[in-house]
C-alpha positions as CSV (number, residue, x, y, z in Angstrom):
1,X,0.0,0.0,0.0
2,X,1.5,3.3,-1.1
3,X,0.5,5.2,2.1
4,X,2.8,2.9,4.0
5,X,5.7,4.0,1.9
6,X,4.9,7.6,2.8
7,X,4.6,6.8,6.5
8,X,8.0,5.0,6.4
9,X,9.5,8.0,4.6
10,X,8.2,10.3,7.3
11,X,9.7,8.2,10.1
12,X,13.0,7.8,8.2
13,X,13.2,11.6,7.5
14,X,12.5,12.3,11.2
15,X,15.4,10.0,12.2
16,X,17.8,11.4,9.6
17,X,17.2,15.0,10.5
18,X,17.1,14.1,14.2
19,X,13.6,15.5,14.7
20,X,12.6,12.3,16.4
21,X,15.6,12.4,18.7
22,X,15.0,16.0,19.6
23,X,11.3,15.5,20.4
24,X,11.9,12.3,22.3
25,X,14.7,14.0,24.3
26,X,12.4,16.9,25.1
27,X,9.7,14.6,26.4
28,X,12.2,12.5,28.3
29,X,13.8,15.6,30.0
30,X,10.4,17.0,31.0
31,X,9.1,13.8,32.5
32,X,12.4,12.9,34.2
33,X,12.4,16.3,35.9
34,X,8.8,15.9,37.0
35,X,9.6,12.4,38.3
36,X,12.5,13.7,40.3
37,X,10.3,16.4,41.8
38,X,7.7,13.7,42.6
39,X,10.3,11.6,44.3
40,X,11.4,14.5,46.5
41,X,7.8,15.2,47.5
42,X,7.3,11.5,48.4
43,X,10.5,11.4,50.5
44,X,9.2,14.5,52.4
45,X,5.8,12.9,53.0
46,X,4.0,15.5,50.9
47,X,2.9,13.1,48.1
48,X,1.9,9.5,47.4
49,X,2.7,7.2,44.5
50,X,-0.5,8.2,42.6
51,X,0.6,11.9,42.5
52,X,3.1,11.0,39.8
53,X,0.3,10.8,37.2
54,X,-1.0,14.2,38.3
55,X,2.4,15.8,37.4
56,X,2.6,14.0,34.1
57,X,-1.0,15.0,33.2
58,X,-0.3,18.7,34.1
59,X,2.6,18.8,31.8
60,X,0.8,17.0,29.0
61,X,-2.0,19.5,28.9
62,X,0.3,21.9,27.1
63,X,3.2,19.8,25.9
64,X,1.1,17.2,24.0
65,X,-1.0,19.8,22.0
66,X,2.0,21.9,21.2
67,X,4.0,18.8,20.1
68,X,1.2,17.5,18.0
69,X,0.6,20.8,16.2
70,X,4.2,21.6,15.6
71,X,5.0,18.1,14.4
72,X,2.5,18.1,11.6
73,X,1.6,21.7,10.8
74,X,4.0,22.0,7.9
75,X,4.2,18.4,6.9
76,X,2.2,18.7,3.7
77,X,2.2,22.4,3.0
78,X,6.0,22.5,3.0
79,X,6.1,19.9,0.3
80,X,3.6,22.0,-1.7
81,X,5.9,25.0,-1.3
82,X,9.2,23.4,-2.3
83,X,7.8,21.2,-5.1
84,X,8.2,17.8,-3.4
85,X,4.5,17.3,-3.6
86,X,4.5,17.4,-7.4
87,X,7.4,14.9,-7.4
88,X,5.6,12.5,-5.1
89,X,2.4,12.7,-7.1
90,X,4.4,11.8,-10.2
91,X,5.2,8.5,-8.4
92,X,2.6,5.8,-7.7
93,X,1.0,7.9,-5.0
94,X,-2.2,9.8,-4.9
95,X,-3.3,12.6,-2.5
96,X,-5.0,10.2,-0.2
97,X,-1.7,8.3,0.2
98,X,0.1,11.5,1.0
99,X,-2.3,12.7,3.6
100,X,-2.9,9.3,5.3
101,X,0.7,8.3,5.1
102,X,2.0,11.6,6.5
103,X,-0.6,11.3,9.3
104,X,0.4,7.8,10.3
105,X,4.1,8.5,10.1
106,X,3.9,11.7,12.1
107,X,1.7,10.0,14.7
108,X,4.2,7.2,15.1
109,X,6.9,9.8,15.7
110,X,4.7,11.5,18.4
111,X,3.9,8.2,20.1
112,X,7.6,7.2,20.2
113,X,8.4,10.5,21.9
114,X,5.5,10.2,24.4
115,X,6.6,6.7,25.3
116,X,10.2,7.9,25.7
117,X,9.0,10.6,28.1
118,X,6.9,8.3,30.2
119,X,9.6,5.6,30.3
120,X,12.1,8.1,31.4
121,X,9.9,9.4,34.2
122,X,9.0,5.9,35.4
123,X,12.7,4.9,35.3
124,X,13.6,7.7,37.6
125,X,10.9,6.7,40.1
126,X,11.8,3.0,40.0
127,X,15.5,3.8,40.1
128,X,15.1,5.6,43.4
129,X,13.2,2.7,44.9
130,X,9.7,4.1,44.8
131,X,6.5,2.6,43.6
132,X,4.7,3.4,40.3
133,X,0.9,3.3,39.9
134,X,1.1,1.1,36.8
135,X,-2.6,1.1,36.0
136,X,-2.9,4.8,36.3
137,X,0.2,5.4,34.2
138,X,-1.1,3.1,31.4
139,X,-4.5,4.8,31.5
140,X,-2.8,8.2,31.4
141,X,-0.7,7.1,28.5
142,X,-3.8,6.0,26.5
143,X,-5.6,9.3,27.2
144,X,-2.5,11.3,26.2
145,X,-2.1,9.3,23.0
146,X,-5.7,10.2,22.2
147,X,-5.0,13.9,22.9
148,X,-2.0,13.8,20.7
149,X,-4.0,12.1,17.9
150,X,-6.6,14.8,18.0
151,X,-4.1,17.7,17.8
152,X,-1.9,16.1,15.2
153,X,-5.0,15.4,13.1
154,X,-5.9,19.0,13.3
155,X,-2.5,20.0,12.2
156,X,-2.6,17.5,9.3
157,X,-5.9,18.9,8.3
158,X,-4.6,22.5,8.4
159,X,-1.4,21.6,6.5
160,X,-3.5,19.9,3.7
161,X,-5.8,22.9,3.5
162,X,-3.6,26.0,3.4
163,X,-1.2,26.9,0.6
164,X,1.7,28.5,2.5
165,X,3.6,27.7,5.7
166,X,2.9,31.2,7.0
167,X,-0.9,30.5,6.9
168,X,-0.3,27.1,8.5
169,X,1.6,28.7,11.4
170,X,-1.2,31.2,12.0
171,X,-3.8,28.6,11.8
172,X,-2.2,26.2,14.3
173,X,-1.5,29.0,16.7
174,X,-5.2,30.0,16.4
175,X,-6.3,26.5,16.9
176,X,-4.2,26.1,20.0
177,X,-5.5,29.4,21.5
178,X,-9.1,28.5,20.7
179,X,-9.1,24.9,21.9
180,X,-6.8,25.2,24.9
181,X,-7.9,28.6,26.3
182,X,-10.8,30.3,24.7
183,X,-13.1,27.3,24.5
184,X,-13.3,27.2,28.3
185,X,-15.6,30.2,28.2
186,X,-17.8,29.1,25.3
187,X,-20.3,26.9,27.2
188,X,-21.0,29.6,29.7
189,X,-21.3,32.2,27.0
190,X,-23.8,30.0,25.1
191,X,-25.8,29.4,28.3
192,X,-25.9,33.1,28.9
193,X,-27.2,33.7,25.4
194,X,-29.7,30.9,25.7
195,X,-31.1,32.5,28.9
196,X,-31.8,35.7,27.1
197,X,-28.5,37.3,27.9
198,X,-29.1,36.9,31.6
199,X,-27.3,34.8,34.2
200,X,-29.0,31.4,34.1
201,X,-30.4,30.3,37.4
202,X,-29.1,26.8,36.9
203,X,-26.4,25.6,34.6
204,X,-27.9,23.8,31.6
205,X,-26.9,20.1,31.3
206,X,-25.6,20.5,27.8
207,X,-22.8,22.9,28.7
208,X,-20.6,20.1,29.9
209,X,-20.9,18.4,26.5
210,X,-20.3,21.5,24.6
211,X,-17.2,22.1,26.7
212,X,-15.6,18.7,25.9
213,X,-15.9,19.3,22.2
214,X,-12.5,20.8,22.7
215,X,-9.8,18.1,22.7
216,X,-8.1,19.7,25.6
217,X,-11.2,19.8,27.8
218,X,-12.1,16.3,26.6
219,X,-8.7,15.1,27.8
220,X,-9.2,16.7,31.2
221,X,-12.5,14.9,31.5
222,X,-10.8,11.6,30.6
223,X,-8.2,12.2,33.3
224,X,-10.8,12.6,36.1
225,X,-11.4,8.9,36.9
226,X,-7.6,8.2,36.3
227,X,-6.7,10.8,38.9
228,X,-9.3,9.5,41.3
229,X,-11.8,12.3,40.9
230,X,-15.6,11.8,40.8
231,X,-16.6,11.6,37.1
232,X,-19.7,11.3,35.0
233,X,-19.1,8.1,33.1
234,X,-21.3,9.2,30.2
235,X,-19.3,12.4,29.9
236,X,-16.1,10.4,30.1
237,X,-17.1,8.1,27.2
238,X,-18.3,11.1,25.2
239,X,-15.0,12.8,25.7
240,X,-13.2,9.7,24.4
241,X,-15.4,9.8,21.4
242,X,-14.6,13.4,20.8
243,X,-10.9,12.7,20.7
244,X,-11.4,9.9,18.2
245,X,-13.8,12.1,16.1
246,X,-11.1,14.8,15.9
247,X,-8.7,12.2,14.8
248,X,-10.9,11.1,11.9
249,X,-12.8,14.3,10.9
250,X,-10.0,16.8,10.8
251,X,-7.8,14.8,8.3
252,X,-10.8,14.0,6.2
253,X,-11.8,17.6,5.9
254,X,-8.2,18.6,5.1
255,X,-8.0,15.8,2.5
256,X,-11.2,16.9,0.7
257,X,-9.9,20.4,0.5
258,X,-6.5,19.1,-0.6
259,X,-8.1,17.1,-3.5
260,X,-10.2,20.1,-4.6
261,X,-7.3,22.5,-5.0
262,X,-4.5,22.8,-7.5
263,X,-0.9,22.5,-6.4
């Protein structure tokens, strides 16, 4: 399958230009430092083994979206700008192969980096003779992989849609700002508007579901049962579906736009 060739090329290029090593080292450094801080807090009696995942999750709320967006934002549009896309399409590849293969390859790079970070953090904790909450770490890893999938998919969709790297940069920055920060105020704003631009007496039930349409807020909902907080199981499953939906819909939209435009 031709998309597999594109995916392997993405991974090979990331190894040759040391992008994979740089990203994996960044994750490993961040998680190792957090693990060391956790160990010190445990030794002082201020934290327990389960608090390790809290630190990992806190860092991932920003690190994972930024990594996913930066990793894929120029993946396709750069090839459009420098002529590589025309060359690739002259080979036995079509545009679907390019979008899907790039998506899979870049996600493999992201997953390898995330795993390197978690393994580094866990190694620090185990190396100092402390316990690791294995189930919570695995659940955190799965949720973080979903968050990375969503943001990387958004970046792939943007990269397939726009025609210049400048527009891609502006678009991914806007997406990060909207989905990580601005969207937190959208449910309350909609509830305010629905109440006739007055403060609603009770919070409408649907505001929680509107909130988790953002991948970042969906991720935070997924973390609630992992971190031991009370959670609405229906909302947790809906949040998981939201992350998967972003992972499918964003590249498909980008692909359809990519197919409809000239190089």
